[in-house]
Every structure is written in C-alpha cells, then in structure tokens.
N, C-alpha and C positions, 0 to 999 in steps of 0.2 A: 390812750384815753382812760382815765380812772373812772371806776364805777363804785357808787355807794349803794348797797342794798338795804332798804328800809322796810322793816316788818313790824306793823302794829299788831299786838296780840292781847287777847282777853281770854284766858284759859285755852283749852285745846292743845295740851302739851304734846300728845303723840303726833298730831298733824303738823305742829310747828317743827318738831324734830325731823320729820320727813322733808319739810321745806328746806330747813337748814342744810340737811345732807345734800339735797339737790343743788342748792346754791354753791356749796363747797365742791361739787363735782363739775362746775362750769369750765368749759374749755377756755373761756375768757373770764378769768376770776374777778370777783369784786375785791376792791382794795379795802372796803369797809363793810362790815355787817352790823347794822344797828337795829336792835330789837327794842321797841318802845312798848313797855308793859302798862296796860290800862287797868291795873289792879287785879291781876290773876290770882286765883286762890288754889290752883292745882299744881303749883310748882313749875309752870312753864318758864318763867324767867330764870330759874335755877338751871334748867336744862339748857337754855340758850347760852348762859354764861359758861357752862361746862363745855359747850361746843365751840367756844371761842368768840361768841358775839359780844359786842358792847351793849349792855343792857341799860336803858334809861327808864326809871320808874316814874310814872305819872302820879302815882299815889291814889288814884281813883279811876273809875271808868269815864274818861273824859270824851270818849267817842273816837271814831276812826279818823275824822278830819284833824282833830287836835293832836292826836298821836303822830300822824304822818307829818304834820307841820313841824312838830318838835324834832322829828328825825331829820327833816330837810334842813332846819336851822343848824343842827349839829354836824351835818356832813360837810366835807371839804372836797368832794370829787367833782369832776366835770360832768358826769352823767349820774342821774338818780334813778335807781330801779325801785319802784314801789310794789310790794308783794303782799297779797293776803296771806295770813298764816296758815290757810288750808289749801295752798297751792303746791304742786310739785312741778319742777321745770325739767324739760329735756336738757341734756348736758350742753347743747350748743345754743341754748335760748338767747343768752346775752350776745354771743358772737353773731348770731343770725340777725338780731335786731340792729346791732351796730352796722352790719352790712346793709340792711334794708334802709336805714335812715340815710345812708350814704349813697352808694352807687345806684340802688333801686329807686330812691327818691329823685336823684338827679336825672336819671333816665326819664322819669315822668315829668321833669321840668320844674322841680321845686326842691328846696332844702328842708328836710323834715325836722321838726322840733321835738317830736316824740314818736314812739313806735310801740306797737303791741303785736302779739301773735295770735294764732288759733288756740283758743282755750277750750279744751274738751272736758266733758263730764267725767270725773274720776269713777263714779258709780257705773257709768255706761260709756266707755271710751269711744264708741262709734257715734256719739252724739255731741253736738256743739253745746258748750256752756255759754260762750260768748266770743264775739269777734271785735266789734266796735259799736258805738252808740249812735243812734239817730233819734231826733226829736220831731214830733209832729206839730202842726199848728196849734193843737189843743194843749200843748205843754206836757204831754206824756211821752216818755222815752221807751224805746225798745232796744235791748241788747241784741243786735242783729244775729239771727240764727239760733237764739237760745232755745234749747229743747229739740232742735231739728237734727235729723241724721246728717252726718258729715257728707259733703258732696260738692258738685261743681260750683254752686253759688258762693262757696267759701274758699275756693281753690286759688284765686288770683290775688296778687298784691294790689293794693289800691290806696289812693290818697284818702285820708279821713279827717273829719273835723274834731272828733272826740274819741278818746280811748278809755275803756274801763280800767280802773286802777286796781284790777285784780292781779295783773302782772304786766306792768308797762314800764318803759324806759323814757326818761325825759332829760333834755339838756338842763343843766343847773341854771343856765342863763334865762331859761323860760320863766322861772319863778321870780326872777328879778323884773321881768317885763310885765307879767300878768298878775303876780301875787301868789299867795298860797291858797289852800283850800279855805272856803268859808266855813268857819267852825260852828256857826249856828245851825248848819245842816246836820251836825253830829255824824251821821252816817246815812247812806242811801241818797243818790243823786248829787252828792257833792262833786263827784267826778264829772257829771254832765254839766253842772254849773261852771266848772273850770274849763271844760271844752267849749262852752258858749263864749266865755271870756277870751279864749284863744281865737275862736272864729271871728270875734269882733275886731281882732288885730291881724287877721289873715295869717295866723301862725298854725299851720296844719301839720298833721302827722301822717304816718304810714302804717297800714296793716299788712303784715307779711305772714301768710299761712305756713311758711317753712319753719317758723319758730313755734314750737308746740309746748303747751303746758296742760296740766290736768287740775281741775278745781273740784273740791268736795262740795262747795256751794252752800251758803247760809248755815255753815257749821256752828256759828255762834248762837243764833236765835232760831232761825227757821223761816221759810219763805212767808208763811201766813201767821207768824207769831204776832200777837197784838201790838208789840212795840215796833216791829217791822212795818206793819200796816199804818200805824199812827205816823211814823216818820215819813213814809213815802207820801201819804196824803198831804201832810204839812209841806213837805219839801217840793212837791209839784207846784203848789201855790207860790212857794218862794221863787221858783224859776220864773214864773209869770211876773212876779213883782219886780225882780231884779233885772230882767232882760227885755220885757215887752214894752215898747213905747205906748203911750196912751192911745194914739190912733190905731195901733195894731190890736190892742185889747178890745177896742170898740168894733173894729172891722171883723175880727175873728171871734167875736163873742160866742157864736154858735158852735164852731169846732171846739172852743175851750169848754163850753158847757157840756157838750157831748163827751169829750175825752174824760173830764173829771167825773161826770155822772156814771159813765160806763165802768170806770175804775171802782167807784163806790159800790156799784151793783155786784162787781166781781168780789169785792171784799165781803159783802153781805152773803153772797153764795158760799164763801168759805168760812162763814161763822165769825167774821171780823168786822161786822157793821158798826159796832160801838167804837172800836179803835179808829175806824175810818172817820166817823163823825167827829171824834175828839181831835184827830189830826187836822181835818179840814177846818174846824173851828179855830185851832191854834194858828193855822196858816192865814186865815182871814184876820184874826186879831193883830197879827204881826205884819200884815201886808204892807202897811204904810212905812213901818220901820225898815223892813227889808228893801222897800223901793228906794229909800233914801241912801241905802248902803252901797249902791252900785249904779253906775250910769247905764241906762238902757242902751241896747245895741241900736245902731242906725237902722231905721225902718226897712230900707232896701236890703241891707246886708242880712238882717234877720229874716225877711221874707224869702230871700234866696236860700238861706240856710235851712229854713223849715220846709220849704217846698222840695228842696233836694232830699231832705230827710224823709219826707212822706213818699217820694218816688222810690227811694231805696227800700223803705218798709213795704210798700205795695208790691214791688218787684219780687222781693224775697218771699213774702207771704204768698203771692200768686204762684211762685214756682215750687214752693214746699208745702203748701196747704195752709189755708187761713185759720188763725185762731178766731174764736167767736168774737173776742174783743175788737180785733182789727177789721173783721168782716163788717161788724155793725158800725164801727167808726167811719169806714169809707162809704158805707151805704148811706149813712145819715148826713155825711158832709160832702156828698158826691160832687165831683167835677173839678174843683179849683186846683187840687194838687196834681192833676194828671199832666 
C-alpha cells in the first residue's frame, strides 16, 4: 500500500527539517513527500526541496485547509498521511497505523477509514498533546488528553469518530466519499468539521497509542495569539451552522450558549477578548452562508455523536482532573449527557 505524506508549511524551517528527517526514517516509507508552502519567508521550501520533497508553492498564506487540499489533489497514493510541519514521528509510526487500521480495527468489528496515534508534547514528552477529538453538545471540541500526563486513559486502542490532522493517516478513497477540508475554516477545527462529516456516514477511524509522535504545538502563531482566538471563535459557530439541524439548535440552545460563552470568558482571561468578539461576529455574519454549504447531520446521529463525545470528555476529565472550563460546562448543563 502506497503512502503520500503531505506537509503544509508556513515558516518554521528547523522544525520542518526535523519532520522530514523522521518521515525519511520510517520503516514503512512514504512513496511521496509533498510539502505545500503557504508563502514561507525563512527558506523552509528550499530546505524541503534539498531533502528530496516535492514542493508546491501556494504563493500566499492560504491557510492549513487549502494547503492540505492542494496536496491531496496532487497525490496518487492509496493512503494519505497529513502531518503538521512541527511534528516528529517515531520510526514505526506509519507501519503501526497501517496495522491498527487493519487487524486492530477488524478485531473491534469495523474497517477503519483513518488512524492516528498518541501525540506527545515535544516540550514535555511525558504529557499528552493530543489523541483524538470529541465534541460536546455546545459545539466546543476537546482534543482528548491535551496537557494531561500520559497514563492509563490513553493506553488502549479505540474506535474514534474524528482524528486531529496533526499526524493522521487516511484512505484516499475517504476524500472521494466525504470531500476535502472546508477551506473557509482556514485553520483550527477544520479537522473536527471533517470528522463530523465522516460520522454522518458512519466512516470511523482508530486511535492506536502504539504509534507515537511528538508535537511542538502552535509553533506557527501560538495558542492565544489573536488570530488563533479569532479563528476558533468563528469556526465553532461554523460547526453549529454546518452540522446542527434546526431542532437540535433549539433543543440545545442552553449548552450551546454555555459552551460559547465560557470559551469567550477564557479568551478574555488570556487577554484575547477583542479577537474573540471579532471571530464570533464573523461567525454570526456568515452563519446562513455556512449553513447552506453543508447538509446538517441527521438529528439522531448527531445526538448520539455529541452525547458520546460528552461522555468521553467527562470520563477523561474526571479521571485526570477537571479543567475549569469543562467543570463549569458540565455543572451548568447538568444531567443530559450522563
């Protein structure tokens, strides 16, 4: 089975060089290495070219989603690995994920369409950077385990509805069934949007903690950079617009209000209140347009997906210690997701 590794990049030359080195050390090598440059100014594409990558120049910073989509369109492999430019992979990462989506998934009773591994923090390798994504009724997502010490909650393979595109492997056929990333998200939550579209068609994936990678995390902008906050605030509303049927929007108005308001309060606490307001305003202005761009998920399918996501978030938070955000969310929306 052939693998194309797609790496969108916007500066970060040294980190990208480490990633390419780890891709080229894979025991199951990629047949294609495609670096899509979003207008880097630090020589990153030149380094990629010297390391043997095929470099595609976008000519501007078109965003993560557009760069990844370009790479997918240019690839010819059976499997597509999407990798952040600030990730490093264990040498058996691809091989382990290919095994996980095969024998491991079949043992669990399904045929996986995508796979991801345990992604640790490069700055603190004993801590989880991310595993898989879960969404609550309020439209906010949590990358399960983010910031937590590595431990038993993250040690078992499991079936998942959504993988972070930090370091994930996908069947090329999946993009023909579900489509590519929604480019109007630019970056942040575009992978959650894709996962929700997969869930709408019961196209699940697998998380295998035996596949390990290390992520430097928000190396491009930073977690509370104004542009990061603006996009997340906007894109959370895009998720609601694209996937929540009208009856669900009405029924879960309170969890939605709580989730979005708490996230705004968190942004204010980190000095990013104005970018949050700007992003939320943009999300509301484009709400109708985004709603017409995607058929909402069947109400029962969506309710099952979100309740399952809340149970997972609650279980991991309870076993590893609650963040203030999730403690308040579950306190104020008590009961229904239990």
